[in-house]
Backbone as CSV, one residue per row, in Angstrom:
resi,resn,N_x,N_y,N_z,CA_x,CA_y,CA_z,C_x,C_y,C_z
1,UNK,9.313,27.898,-18.363,10.658,27.356,-18.106,10.523,25.959,-17.494
2,UNK,11.168,24.919,-18.101,10.995,23.554,-17.579,11.441,23.391,-16.132
3,UNK,12.534,24.057,-15.744,13.023,23.953,-14.369,12.639,25.226,-13.637
4,UNK,11.759,25.101,-12.636,11.322,26.276,-11.902,12.510,26.909,-11.181
5,UNK,12.598,28.218,-11.179,13.757,28.874,-10.550,13.851,28.639,-9.044
6,UNK,12.754,28.234,-8.399,12.814,27.965,-6.964,13.271,26.541,-6.636
7,UNK,13.405,25.689,-7.647,13.897,24.325,-7.412,15.367,24.375,-6.988
8,UNK,15.762,23.429,-6.126,17.144,23.336,-5.668,17.762,22.064,-6.227
9,UNK,18.759,22.220,-7.058,19.384,21.085,-7.727,20.859,21.048,-7.350
10,UNK,21.297,19.926,-6.775,22.692,19.796,-6.364,23.605,19.912,-7.580
11,UNK,24.789,20.476,-7.409,25.683,20.667,-8.560,26.134,19.363,-9.200
12,UNK,26.116,18.269,-8.444,26.537,16.987,-9.012,25.395,16.207,-9.645
13,UNK,24.147,16.690,-9.500,23.013,16.025,-10.138,23.046,16.286,-11.645
14,UNK,22.473,15.349,-12.406,22.357,15.503,-13.856,20.883,15.556,-14.211
15,UNK,20.417,16.719,-14.614,19.012,16.932,-14.948,18.928,17.332,-16.418
16,UNK,18.210,16.558,-17.205,18.079,16.864,-18.627,17.372,18.212,-18.795
17,UNK,17.831,19.027,-19.711,17.237,20.360,-19.863,15.768,20.330,-20.255
18,UNK,15.298,19.226,-20.808,13.884,19.131,-21.179,13.014,18.563,-20.067
19,UNK,13.614,18.167,-18.957,12.808,17.707,-17.825,12.068,18.888,-17.212
20,UNK,10.891,18.607,-16.635,10.094,19.635,-15.969,10.240,19.439,-14.466
21,UNK,10.743,20.433,-13.783,10.997,20.372,-12.349,10.162,21.468,-11.680
22,UNK,9.278,21.072,-10.755,8.324,22.003,-10.182,8.890,22.865,-9.067
23,UNK,8.089,23.811,-8.601,8.532,24.750,-7.564,8.933,24.053,-6.267
24,UNK,10.012,24.544,-5.674,10.495,24.099,-4.364,10.903,22.622,-4.325
25,UNK,11.030,21.990,-5.463,11.517,20.610,-5.490,13.026,20.614,-5.260
26,UNK,13.501,19.618,-4.508,14.915,19.500,-4.152,15.462,18.208,-4.757
27,UNK,16.568,18.321,-5.490,17.208,17.170,-6.126,18.618,17.047,-5.571
28,UNK,18.910,15.872,-4.978,20.157,15.691,-4.258,21.336,15.323,-5.144
29,UNK,22.477,15.177,-4.514,23.718,14.881,-5.218,23.642,13.581,-5.998
30,UNK,24.196,13.635,-7.212,24.379,12.480,-8.080,23.061,11.853,-8.530
31,UNK,21.939,12.534,-8.326,20.681,12.073,-8.904,20.719,12.281,-10.421
32,UNK,19.986,11.446,-11.138,19.886,11.557,-12.592,18.412,11.672,-12.961
33,UNK,18.065,12.723,-13.697,16.697,12.948,-14.160,16.752,13.018,-15.687
34,UNK,16.142,12.053,-16.357,16.203,11.996,-17.813,15.185,12.951,-18.446
35,UNK,15.243,13.020,-19.784,14.270,13.814,-20.513,12.881,13.174,-20.403
36,UNK,11.847,13.967,-20.693,10.463,13.508,-20.622,10.072,13.065,-19.218
37,UNK,10.731,13.634,-18.225,10.358,13.430,-16.820,9.691,14.700,-16.316
38,UNK,8.632,14.526,-15.518,7.941,15.654,-14.897,7.919,15.430,-13.390
39,UNK,8.447,16.380,-12.641,8.389,16.367,-11.183,7.552,17.548,-10.735
40,UNK,6.561,17.289,-9.866,5.700,18.353,-9.388,6.376,19.226,-8.341
41,UNK,5.585,19.961,-7.608,6.089,20.896,-6.610,6.433,20.187,-5.303
42,UNK,7.435,20.712,-4.617,7.795,20.289,-3.259,8.161,18.798,-3.189
43,UNK,8.686,18.251,-4.252,9.216,16.888,-4.196,10.623,16.910,-3.588
44,UNK,11.014,15.791,-3.009,12.361,15.643,-2.460,12.995,14.404,-3.086
45,UNK,14.021,14.612,-3.869,14.725,13.541,-4.558,16.094,13.407,-3.903
46,UNK,16.317,12.310,-3.185,17.559,12.142,-2.440,18.720,11.772,-3.374
47,UNK,19.962,11.807,-2.855,21.114,11.446,-3.685,21.002,10.053,-4.300
48,UNK,21.544,9.951,-5.501,21.679,8.695,-6.231,20.344,8.132,-6.725
49,UNK,19.286,8.896,-6.692,18.032,8.468,-7.308,18.158,8.609,-8.823
50,UNK,17.567,7.670,-9.554,17.578,7.683,-11.007,16.119,7.647,-11.470
51,UNK,15.672,8.721,-12.115,14.309,8.782,-12.646,14.403,8.771,-14.161
52,UNK,13.880,7.705,-14.745,14.054,7.467,-16.169,12.936,8.097,-16.991
53,UNK,13.154,8.079,-18.280,12.292,8.755,-19.239,10.832,8.296,-19.116
54,UNK,9.915,9.232,-19.383,8.468,8.992,-19.406,7.909,8.661,-18.017
55,UNK,8.488,9.278,-17.019,8.004,9.155,-15.646,7.465,10.505,-15.186
56,UNK,6.300,10.482,-14.532,5.672,11.698,-14.025,5.366,11.533,-12.540
57,UNK,5.792,12.504,-11.748,5.482,12.557,-10.322,4.661,13.797,-10.044
58,UNK,3.639,13.640,-9.194,2.879,14.795,-8.747,3.637,15.580,-7.684
59,UNK,2.920,16.198,-6.785,3.519,17.063,-5.769,3.860,16.272,-4.498
60,UNK,4.854,16.771,-3.768,5.186,16.327,-2.412,5.596,14.858,-2.330
61,UNK,6.155,14.334,-3.379,6.686,12.972,-3.321,8.108,12.988,-2.767
62,UNK,8.433,11.983,-1.950,9.769,11.850,-1.375,10.364,10.524,-1.836
63,UNK,11.459,10.617,-2.563,12.099,9.445,-3.153,13.474,9.287,-2.525
64,UNK,13.704,8.154,-1.858,14.935,7.961,-1.101,16.062,7.396,-1.966
65,UNK,17.261,7.418,-1.403,18.495,7.130,-2.135,18.480,5.757,-2.804
66,UNK,19.076,5.729,-3.995,19.303,4.496,-4.763,18.006,3.870,-5.281
67,UNK,16.955,4.641,-5.339,15.717,4.183,-5.964,15.751,4.521,-7.453
68,UNK,15.158,3.637,-8.259,15.068,3.866,-9.707,13.595,3.808,-10.107
69,UNK,13.107,4.878,-10.702,11.721,4.965,-11.145,11.660,4.969,-12.667
70,UNK,10.670,4.240,-13.198,10.498,4.193,-14.646,11.432,3.238,-15.340
71,UNK,11.852,2.177,-14.643,12.740,1.199,-15.263,12.046,0.498,-16.420
72,UNK,12.831,0.023,-17.374,12.267,-0.843,-18.402,11.628,-2.057,-17.732
73,UNK,10.457,-2.492,-18.206,9.783,-3.625,-17.569,10.614,-4.894,-17.647
74,UNK,10.480,-5.710,-16.626,11.173,-7.003,-16.579,10.333,-8.013,-17.342
75,UNK,10.376,-7.901,-18.655,9.505,-8.665,-19.545,10.300,-8.983,-20.802
76,UNK,10.459,-10.260,-21.113,11.288,-10.661,-22.250,10.758,-10.145,-23.578
77,UNK,9.451,-9.900,-23.677,8.903,-9.452,-24.956,9.011,-7.942,-25.126
78,UNK,9.453,-7.221,-24.115,9.561,-5.770,-24.222,10.664,-5.400,-25.199
79,UNK,10.347,-4.455,-26.093,11.317,-4.076,-27.127,11.609,-2.575,-27.131
80,UNK,11.265,-1.866,-26.040,11.722,-0.501,-25.907,10.764,0.594,-26.301
81,UNK,9.511,0.264,-26.632,8.568,1.307,-27.029,8.239,2.237,-25.858
82,UNK,7.675,3.378,-26.193,7.309,4.348,-25.171,6.162,3.817,-24.316
83,UNK,6.348,3.893,-23.024,5.297,3.606,-22.049,5.594,4.463,-20.828
84,UNK,4.765,4.374,-19.789,4.793,5.400,-18.762,4.759,4.828,-17.344
85,UNK,5.270,5.640,-16.421,5.052,5.470,-14.991,4.509,6.795,-14.466
86,UNK,3.389,6.734,-13.735,2.760,7.936,-13.193,2.533,7.735,-11.701
87,UNK,3.079,8.643,-10.892,2.829,8.687,-9.456,1.996,9.915,-9.147
88,UNK,1.087,9.773,-8.176,0.276,10.897,-7.745,1.022,11.796,-6.782
89,UNK,0.368,12.159,-5.677,0.900,13.133,-4.734,1.209,12.475,-3.383
90,UNK,2.228,12.980,-2.722,2.468,12.643,-1.330,2.966,11.238,-1.064
91,UNK,3.555,10.594,-2.056,4.078,9.242,-1.851,5.478,9.290,-1.242
92,UNK,5.789,8.284,-0.439,7.142,8.093,0.076,7.650,6.749,-0.421
93,UNK,8.710,6.783,-1.217,9.358,5.575,-1.728,10.725,5.516,-1.089
94,UNK,10.972,4.499,-0.273,12.204,4.461,0.480,13.344,3.826,-0.328
95,UNK,14.482,3.586,0.331,15.737,3.269,-0.345,15.675,1.947,-1.131
96,UNK,16.466,1.927,-2.219,16.724,0.700,-2.988,15.438,0.084,-3.528
97,UNK,14.613,0.900,-4.156,13.352,0.409,-4.711,13.334,0.628,-6.216
98,UNK,12.617,-0.243,-6.938,12.457,-0.068,-8.378,10.985,-0.185,-8.745
99,UNK,10.555,0.678,-9.653,9.193,0.630,-10.182,9.294,0.760,-11.702
100,UNK,8.693,-0.182,-12.417,8.789,-0.221,-13.875,7.644,0.525,-14.545
101,UNK,7.905,0.987,-15.749,6.838,1.538,-16.581,6.112,0.400,-17.299
102,UNK,5.072,0.736,-18.073,4.274,-0.279,-18.762,5.081,-1.074,-19.767
103,UNK,4.581,-2.263,-20.078,5.320,-3.120,-21.004,4.835,-2.995,-22.441
104,UNK,3.532,-2.812,-22.664,3.025,-2.620,-24.017,3.082,-1.131,-24.365
105,UNK,3.221,-0.793,-25.647,3.326,0.613,-26.028,2.166,1.443,-25.507
106,UNK,2.501,2.605,-24.949,1.537,3.601,-24.481,0.734,3.139,-23.260
107,UNK,1.173,2.099,-22.579,0.504,1.690,-21.341,1.241,2.270,-20.139
108,UNK,0.601,2.171,-18.962,1.072,2.914,-17.813,1.041,2.074,-16.545
109,UNK,2.072,2.198,-15.743,2.053,1.769,-14.352,1.596,2.961,-13.526
110,UNK,0.627,2.743,-12.625,-0.013,3.851,-11.914,0.120,3.657,-10.413
111,UNK,0.625,4.679,-9.740,0.704,4.728,-8.283,-0.118,5.934,-7.835
112,UNK,-1.027,5.742,-6.887,-1.918,6.828,-6.473,-1.254,7.817,-5.534
113,UNK,-1.951,8.177,-4.463,-1.502,9.219,-3.540,-1.205,8.641,-2.150
114,UNK,-0.237,9.257,-1.484,0.013,9.023,-0.056,0.305,7.558,0.275
115,UNK,0.974,6.878,-0.627,1.434,5.522,-0.344,2.791,5.577,0.352
116,UNK,3.010,4.615,1.235,4.302,4.503,1.916,4.911,3.171,1.506
117,UNK,5.948,3.239,0.696,6.590,2.055,0.138,7.967,1.936,0.759
118,UNK,8.201,0.855,1.487,9.448,0.705,2.227,10.553,0.153,1.332
119,UNK,11.640,-0.315,1.912,12.893,-0.530,1.188,12.945,-1.843,0.413
120,UNK,13.816,-1.832,-0.611,14.353,-3.058,-1.216,13.275,-3.957,-1.799
121,UNK,12.442,-3.395,-2.669,11.412,-4.184,-3.328,11.187,-3.711,-4.747
122,UNK,10.116,-4.208,-5.349,9.848,-3.916,-6.757,8.353,-3.896,-7.001
123,UNK,7.896,-2.911,-7.780,6.549,-2.892,-8.346,6.713,-2.991,-9.854
124,UNK,6.096,-4.006,-10.440,6.344,-4.333,-11.840,5.419,-3.564,-12.784
125,UNK,5.651,-3.798,-14.065,4.955,-3.105,-15.143,3.439,-3.263,-15.057
126,UNK,2.753,-2.168,-15.358,1.303,-2.136,-15.495,0.556,-2.444,-14.208
127,UNK,1.243,-2.409,-13.070,0.532,-2.489,-11.801,-0.276,-1.214,-11.598
128,UNK,-1.377,-1.348,-10.865,-2.195,-0.202,-10.489,-2.326,-0.216,-8.975
129,UNK,-1.694,0.745,-8.334,-1.697,0.854,-6.882,-2.545,2.068,-6.513
130,UNK,-3.514,1.893,-5.627,-4.384,2.996,-5.240,-3.697,3.977,-4.318
131,UNK,-4.387,4.402,-3.275,-3.870,5.429,-2.371,-3.858,4.932,-0.933
132,UNK,-2.971,5.517,-0.144,-2.894,5.265,1.300,-2.547,3.811,1.636
133,UNK,-1.807,3.169,0.759,-1.350,1.806,1.023,0.018,1.825,1.697
134,UNK,0.304,0.758,2.425,1.638,0.528,2.972,2.165,-0.765,2.355
135,UNK,3.338,-0.675,1.739,4.010,-1.852,1.172,5.352,-1.942,1.882
136,UNK,5.500,-2.950,2.733,6.665,-3.041,3.604,7.889,-3.564,2.848
137,UNK,9.016,-3.581,3.541,10.299,-3.914,2.922,10.294,-5.310,2.304
138,UNK,10.966,-5.399,1.161,11.212,-6.670,0.465,9.945,-7.292,-0.099
139,UNK,8.875,-6.540,-0.204,7.684,-7.031,-0.892,7.883,-6.885,-2.400
140,UNK,7.311,-7.819,-3.151,7.442,-7.840,-4.604,6.051,-7.893,-5.224
141,UNK,5.753,-6.924,-6.073,4.445,-6.801,-6.698,4.626,-7.023,-8.196
142,UNK,4.019,-8.074,-8.723,4.247,-8.466,-10.112,3.408,-7.636,-11.081
143,UNK,3.569,-7.937,-12.365,2.899,-7.189,-13.415,1.392,-7.326,-13.372
144,UNK,0.707,-6.240,-13.717,-0.747,-6.177,-13.841,-1.480,-6.412,-12.519
145,UNK,-0.780,-6.359,-11.415,-1.433,-6.468,-10.107,-2.235,-5.194,-9.840
146,UNK,-3.367,-5.353,-9.170,-4.160,-4.209,-8.724,-4.254,-4.241,-7.197
147,UNK,-3.962,-3.113,-6.575,-4.148,-2.951,-5.132,-5.053,-1.746,-4.942
148,UNK,-6.151,-1.946,-4.235,-7.075,-0.836,-3.999,-6.471,0.152,-2.989
149,UNK,-7.251,0.721,-2.109,-6.776,1.735,-1.174,-6.650,1.160,0.243
150,UNK,-5.724,1.728,1.015,-5.636,1.456,2.453,-5.282,0.006,2.785
151,UNK,-4.625,-0.684,1.879,-4.169,-2.040,2.169,-2.798,-1.999,2.844
152,UNK,-2.435,-3.103,3.489,-1.135,-3.216,4.168,-0.512,-4.536,3.757
153,UNK,0.633,-4.464,3.072,1.413,-5.643,2.702,2.641,-5.686,3.590
154,UNK,2.769,-6.734,4.394,3.895,-6.851,5.315,5.169,-7.242,4.566
155,UNK,6.273,-7.299,5.309,7.560,-7.591,4.704,7.596,-8.958,4.036
156,UNK,8.235,-9.003,2.870,8.445,-10.264,2.177,7.240,-10.813,1.450
157,UNK,6.132,-10.080,1.388,4.967,-10.541,0.626,5.309,-10.558,-0.857
158,UNK,4.879,-11.600,-1.546,5.058,-11.673,-2.996,3.680,-11.821,-3.645
159,UNK,3.418,-11.005,-4.649,2.099,-10.953,-5.271,2.216,-11.399,-6.722
160,UNK,1.514,-12.463,-7.061,1.534,-13.035,-8.411,0.860,-12.084,-9.398
161,UNK,1.327,-12.126,-10.644,0.768,-11.243,-11.662,-0.744,-11.438,-11.807
162,UNK,-1.425,-10.350,-12.114,-2.873,-10.264,-12.315,-3.686,-10.451,-11.039
163,UNK,-3.057,-10.627,-9.890,-3.824,-10.723,-8.650,-4.349,-9.351,-8.254
164,UNK,-5.412,-9.362,-7.449,-6.016,-8.120,-6.989,-6.179,-8.171,-5.480
165,UNK,-5.840,-7.075,-4.819,-5.895,-6.976,-3.359,-6.864,-5.857,-2.999
166,UNK,-7.834,-6.170,-2.133,-8.886,-5.229,-1.811,-8.507,-4.226,-0.736
167,UNK,-9.320,-3.202,-0.618,-9.116,-2.136,0.358,-9.129,-2.684,1.787
168,UNK,-8.282,-2.133,2.614,-8.181,-2.463,4.042,-7.804,-3.919,4.296
169,UNK,-7.356,-4.628,3.278,-6.791,-5.959,3.519,-5.425,-5.803,4.179
170,UNK,-5.113,-6.723,5.083,-3.788,-6.742,5.706,-3.203,-8.131,5.515
171,UNK,-2.012,-8.184,4.896,-1.393,-9.452,4.535,-0.132,-9.634,5.361
172,UNK,-0.046,-10.769,6.068,1.087,-11.040,6.944,2.365,-11.304,6.178
173,UNK,3.487,-11.249,6.886,4.801,-11.355,6.272,5.050,-12.679,5.573
174,UNK,5.797,-12.600,4.460,6.245,-13.763,3.691,5.098,-14.591,3.135
175,UNK,3.971,-13.957,2.892,2.823,-14.635,2.293,2.894,-14.538,0.777
176,UNK,2.514,-15.625,0.107,2.429,-15.620,-1.358,0.985,-15.376,-1.766
177,UNK,0.761,-14.271,-2.459,-0.582,-13.936,-2.937,-0.710,-14.440,-4.365
178,UNK,-1.458,-15.525,-4.524,-1.615,-16.117,-5.853,-3.073,-16.187,-6.290
179,UNK,-3.977,-15.586,-5.499,-5.382,-15.459,-5.838,-5.836,-14.059,-5.418
180,UNK,-7.045,-13.692,-5.784,-7.545,-12.384,-5.382,-7.841,-12.374,-3.882
181,UNK,-7.619,-11.211,-3.269,-7.701,-11.050,-1.814,-8.823,-10.050,-1.514
182,UNK,-9.980,-10.518,-1.034,-11.087,-9.595,-0.777,-10.750,-8.534,0.262
183,UNK,-11.445,-7.413,0.213,-11.162,-6.314,1.138,-11.577,-6.621,2.571
184,UNK,-10.970,-5.886,3.501,-11.352,-5.787,4.913,-10.841,-6.917,5.805
185,UNK,-10.188,-7.930,5.255,-9.854,-9.102,6.045,-8.348,-9.209,6.300
186,UNK,-7.976,-10.089,7.222,-6.589,-10.437,7.511,-6.212,-11.700,6.758
187,UNK,-4.913,-11.782,6.361,-4.441,-12.936,5.598,-3.056,-13.340,6.078
188,UNK,-2.797,-14.649,6.006,-1.487,-15.163,6.414,-1.234,-16.483,5.686
189,UNK,-0.215,-17.233,6.134,0.216,-18.532,5.598,1.045,-18.350,4.328
190,UNK,1.708,-19.457,3.923,2.553,-19.401,2.728,1.704,-19.078,1.505
191,UNK,0.634,-19.836,1.266,-0.349,-19.486,0.252,-1.451,-18.686,0.930
192,UNK,-1.724,-17.509,0.430,-2.560,-16.542,1.125,-3.875,-17.169,1.586
193,UNK,-4.148,-17.013,2.883,-5.297,-17.645,3.520,-5.978,-16.641,4.443
194,UNK,-7.298,-16.451,4.315,-7.987,-15.525,5.217,-8.013,-16.064,6.643
195,UNK,-7.912,-15.156,7.613,-7.903,-15.595,9.016,-8.675,-14.637,9.902
196,UNK,-9.676,-13.943,9.364,-10.506,-13.075,10.173,-10.593,-11.668,9.618
197,UNK,-11.301,-10.836,10.363,-11.510,-9.448,9.973,-10.348,-8.586,10.449
198,UNK,-9.982,-7.588,9.653,-8.928,-6.642,10.027,-9.514,-5.602,10.990
199,UNK,-9.861,-6.061,12.184,-10.579,-5.213,13.135,-9.769,-3.987,13.526
200,UNK,-8.500,-4.183,13.861,-7.676,-3.056,14.293,-7.561,-2.022,13.178
201,UNK,-7.291,-2.477,11.957,-7.163,-1.547,10.840,-8.443,-0.779,10.572
202,UNK,-9.578,-1.463,10.678,-10.853,-0.796,10.415,-11.166,0.240,11.499
203,UNK,-10.908,-0.109,12.755,-11.178,0.849,13.827,-10.260,2.061,13.722
204,UNK,-8.996,1.829,13.388,-8.088,2.955,13.207,-8.534,3.850,12.063
205,UNK,-9.173,3.252,11.058,-9.643,4.023,9.905,-10.968,4.728,10.182
206,UNK,-11.530,4.535,11.381,-12.752,5.246,11.739,-14.038,4.528,11.411
207,UNK,-13.977,3.215,11.121,-15.204,2.467,10.876,-16.036,2.434,12.157
208,UNK,-17.339,2.636,12.024,-18.244,2.580,13.162,-18.415,1.134,13.624
209,UNK,-18.821,0.986,14.888,-18.970,-0.357,15.470,-19.941,-1.206,14.661
210,UNK,-21.038,-0.620,14.189,-22.012,-1.414,13.429,-21.452,-1.838,12.069
211,UNK,-20.570,-1.018,11.480,-19.934,-1.417,10.221,-18.976,-2.577,10.445
212,UNK,-18.226,-2.537,11.544,-17.326,-3.645,11.868,-18.120,-4.921,12.110
213,UNK,-19.230,-4.822,12.833,-20.060,-6.008,13.095,-20.591,-6.593,11.793
214,UNK,-21.051,-5.737,10.888,-21.575,-6.228,9.614,-20.497,-6.962,8.824
215,UNK,-19.274,-6.442,8.810,-18.191,-7.100,8.081,-17.770,-8.396,8.768
216,UNK,-17.842,-8.448,10.106,-17.595,-9.721,10.802,-18.609,-10.766,10.381
217,UNK,-19.882,-10.373,10.337,-20.920,-11.310,9.912,-20.719,-11.719,8.458
218,UNK,-20.284,-10.776,7.623,-20.017,-11.108,6.221,-18.888,-12.128,6.117
219,UNK,-17.850,-11.965,6.948,-16.753,-12.936,6.939,-17.267,-14.325,7.300
220,UNK,-18.105,-14.412,8.322,-18.633,-15.718,8.736,-19.446,-16.366,7.616
221,UNK,-20.301,-15.568,6.967,-21.091,-16.117,5.865,-20.201,-16.577,4.716
222,UNK,-19.186,-15.801,4.439,-18.332,-16.097,3.290,-17.434,-17.300,3.533
223,UNK,-16.858,-17.388,4.742,-15.799,-18.376,4.972,-16.143,-19.464,5.984
224,UNK,-17.126,-19.266,6.851,-17.386,-20.232,7.911,-18.718,-20.957,7.768
225,UNK,-19.597,-20.466,6.930,-20.956,-21.026,6.865,-21.045,-22.283,6.023
226,UNK,-20.038,-22.546,5.180,-20.037,-23.663,4.227,-21.145,-23.533,3.173
227,UNK,-21.655,-22.330,3.030,-22.630,-22.069,1.976,-21.929,-21.987,0.619
228,UNK,-22.624,-22.332,-0.470,-22.078,-22.028,-1.796,-21.791,-20.536,-1.910
229,UNK,-20.777,-20.186,-2.683,-20.324,-18.809,-2.738,-21.459,-17.858,-3.105
230,UNK,-22.206,-18.154,-4.141,-23.245,-17.225,-4.573,-24.340,-17.079,-3.517
231,UNK,-24.639,-18.166,-2.804,-25.629,-18.084,-1.724,-25.126,-17.172,-0.611
232,UNK,-23.847,-17.331,-0.246,-23.268,-16.469,0.786,-23.289,-15.007,0.354
233,UNK,-22.949,-14.731,-0.903,-22.950,-13.352,-1.385,-24.360,-12.771,-1.381
234,UNK,-25.343,-13.581,-1.752,-26.727,-13.110,-1.744,-27.170,-12.760,-0.326
235,UNK,-26.808,-13.584,0.636,-27.188,-13.302,2.017,-26.482,-12.053,2.548
236,UNK,-25.210,-11.881,2.168,-24.504,-10.664,2.582,-25.219,-9.438,2.034
237,UNK,-25.628,-9.493,0.769,-26.307,-8.356,0.160,-27.652,-8.063,0.813
238,UNK,-28.411,-9.106,1.096,-29.768,-8.897,1.593,-29.825,-8.668,3.104
239,UNK,-28.930,-9.296,3.854,-28.990,-9.217,5.312,-28.064,-8.168,5.911
240,UNK,-27.020,-7.777,5.158,-25.996,-6.900,5.720,-25.722,-5.712,4.797
241,UNK,-26.749,-5.208,4.193,-26.596,-4.191,3.163,-25.915,-2.929,3.699
242,UNK,-24.973,-2.414,2.937,-24.237,-1.198,3.281,-23.135,-0.991,2.269
243,UNK,-22.511,0.182,2.259,-21.505,0.446,1.220,-20.302,-0.490,1.279
244,UNK,-19.875,-0.893,2.478,-18.694,-1.741,2.579,-19.011,-3.195,2.208
245,UNK,-20.153,-3.697,2.643,-20.519,-5.054,2.237,-20.821,-5.101,0.738
246,UNK,-21.398,-4.031,0.192,-21.609,-3.987,-1.260,-20.280,-4.018,-1.997
247,UNK,-19.293,-3.283,-1.493,-17.963,-3.311,-2.098,-17.380,-4.713,-2.040
248,UNK,-17.519,-5.378,-0.897,-17.017,-6.748,-0.752,-17.650,-7.669,-1.786
249,UNK,-18.963,-7.621,-1.906,-19.661,-8.503,-2.856,-19.244,-8.191,-4.283
250,UNK,-19.164,-6.918,-4.607,-18.786,-6.525,-5.969,-17.369,-6.984,-6.294
251,UNK,-16.444,-6.834,-5.347,-15.060,-7.281,-5.546,-15.029,-8.770,-5.874
252,UNK,-15.756,-9.567,-5.099,-15.720,-11.025,-5.290,-16.356,-11.409,-6.613
253,UNK,-17.460,-10.799,-6.947,-18.133,-11.151,-8.209,-17.312,-10.733,-9.428
254,UNK,-16.494,-9.711,-9.280,-15.661,-9.266,-10.397,-14.319,-9.987,-10.470
255,UNK,-14.056,-10.883,-9.523,-12.768,-11.576,-9.499,-12.621,-12.485,-10.705
256,UNK,-11.481,-12.383,-11.378,-11.185,-13.253,-12.520,-10.325,-14.447,-12.116
257,UNK,-9.457,-14.271,-11.128,-8.584,-15.361,-10.697,-9.247,-16.250,-9.650
258,UNK,-10.318,-15.773,-9.055,-10.909,-16.450,-7.919,-10.320,-15.951,-6.620
259,UNK,-11.103,-15.994,-5.563,-10.645,-15.476,-4.276,-9.982,-16.579,-3.455
260,UNK,-9.102,-16.172,-2.553,-8.478,-17.134,-1.648,-9.510,-17.633,-0.637
261,UNK,-9.308,-18.850,-0.146,-10.237,-19.480,0.783,-9.517,-19.943,2.035
262,UNK,-10.275,-20.164,3.110,-9.705,-20.753,4.306,-9.300,-22.198,4.041
263,UNK,-8.265,-22.635,4.768,-7.873,-24.035,4.666,-8.904,-24.914,5.347
264,UNK,-9.210,-26.047,4.743,-10.187,-26.967,5.346,-9.541,-27.737,6.493
């Protein structure tokens, strides 16, 4: 049966009979759930939420009022073909938010697990968002952006298409991200600029003191030593070897847009 008998659906909600609604999921007043939508178990869909076709949610997701999931991509070349939006488990999407499905046929916008997405923003087509991220109010994430895990985007951050943001990066409010943002560091200014290690975030995440020290030294080599980039990366690999510094080096070497730099 597509709609589990334990699901609670408000009488004013409109749920397509072909939608799949999981156990103990609650759908509030005036919500609209289109066909080809899958909602997992124990989800909470508040009033006036609109979940459009070809959207899949895992378990324990909480979607707040006036949010629209699976919108047609904001792309002039889009002509209506089937594409997807997939959310994992345990995400909280707060009020007045929109997330688009993919723009090319059969492509997908992907949101991982346990993300906290605050109010009044947008995640565009074909973005890939990892897990345990915080995206604060009024942040805008453009198409094909990648965000790894455990990052923090403050209010009003705008992320240019195809940019990539690394794990445990913290970006200050009203910053424009127009280049790739390596993991573990703090960023600010109008054009995204590194300004040190995300020490508080790393300690809260349980990083050991020696891991924090190694990443501090990596930051100095990368941004303060005035070494050529490849020389700095080689020294980080050879002098500060560990899983987090290896991740940092790999992220930078795989960057296609180039990484942001400190202001001279």
